[in-house]
C-alpha positions as CSV (number, residue, x, y, z in Angstrom):
1,M,0.0,0.0,0.0
2,T,1.6,3.2,-1.3
3,P,1.3,6.1,1.1
4,E,-0.7,7.8,-1.6
5,F,-3.8,4.9,-1.8
6,A,-3.3,5.3,2.1
7,A,-3.9,9.4,2.2
8,T,-7.1,8.3,-0.4
9,I,-8.9,6.1,1.6
10,G,-8.2,8.5,4.4
11,T,-9.8,11.6,2.4
12,E,-12.4,9.4,0.9
13,T,-13.3,8.0,4.9
14,I,-13.2,12.0,6.0
15,K,-15.8,12.9,3.2
16,V,-17.8,9.8,4.1
17,V,-17.9,11.2,8.3
18,L,-18.5,15.1,7.3
19,M,-21.4,13.9,4.3
20,V,-23.3,12.1,7.8
21,S,-22.5,14.5,10.2
22,V,-23.3,17.7,8.7
23,P,-26.8,17.9,8.0
24,I,-27.7,16.5,11.9
25,L,-24.9,19.2,13.4
26,L,-26.7,22.0,11.4
27,C,-29.7,21.2,12.7
28,G,-28.6,21.2,16.3
29,M,-27.0,24.7,15.5
30,A,-30.0,26.1,13.7
31,V,-32.2,25.5,17.1
32,G,-29.4,26.9,19.0
33,L,-29.4,29.9,17.2
34,I,-33.4,29.9,17.3
35,V,-33.4,29.1,20.9
36,S,-30.9,31.5,21.7
37,V,-32.8,34.3,19.4
38,L,-35.9,33.9,21.8
39,Q,-34.2,33.7,25.4
40,A,-32.5,37.4,24.1
41,V,-35.7,38.5,23.4
42,T,-38.0,37.3,26.6
43,Q,-34.9,37.6,28.9
44,I,-35.2,33.8,30.0
45,Q,-32.2,32.8,31.0
46,E,-33.1,28.9,32.1
47,M,-29.8,26.5,31.0
48,T,-32.5,23.6,30.2
49,L,-34.3,25.5,28.0
50,T,-31.8,25.3,25.0
51,F,-30.9,21.6,25.8
52,V,-34.9,20.3,24.9
53,P,-35.4,21.7,21.7
54,K,-32.1,20.7,20.4
55,I,-32.3,16.7,21.7
56,I,-35.5,16.7,20.4
57,A,-34.5,18.3,16.6
58,V,-31.7,16.3,16.3
59,F,-33.2,12.8,17.1
60,T,-36.0,14.1,14.7
61,A,-33.5,15.0,12.3
62,I,-31.4,11.5,12.6
63,L,-35.2,9.5,12.4
64,F,-35.6,11.2,9.2
65,L,-31.9,11.0,7.5
66,L,-30.9,7.6,9.2
67,P,-31.8,6.0,5.7
68,W,-29.5,8.6,3.6
69,M,-26.9,8.2,5.8
70,M,-26.9,4.2,6.0
71,E,-26.8,4.3,2.3
72,W,-24.0,7.1,2.2
73,M,-21.7,4.8,5.0
74,M,-22.8,1.2,3.3
75,R,-21.7,1.9,0.3
76,F,-18.2,3.5,1.4
77,T,-17.8,-0.5,3.5
78,S,-18.6,-2.4,0.3
79,Q,-16.3,-0.2,-1.3
80,I,-13.4,-0.7,1.2
81,F,-14.7,-4.8,1.3
82,M,-14.8,-5.3,-2.6
83,N,-11.1,-3.5,-2.8
84,I,-9.3,-5.7,-0.1
85,P,-7.3,-7.3,-2.7
86,E,-6.1,-3.8,-4.3
87,Y,-5.1,-2.8,-0.6
88,I,-2.7,-6.0,0.1
89,K,-0.9,-5.7,-2.7
């Protein structure tokens, strides 16, 4: 296995991780921003008020995006397994 080949595998791995995690992170960030603006407008400074909506939003996003996320991960895993003979050359 050459260093370029290992770098290619690492690049693909990072790409898959980002593609799977960014939608969930953006959802949590957007809900956190909305809650923060509402807290600033209403001057309610309750710490638990920020966590509950984010948790609900992230779990809902995971529920709806799970098939798409699994497709990305399964495609990457099957490519890794199919290319094992090339890796050991």
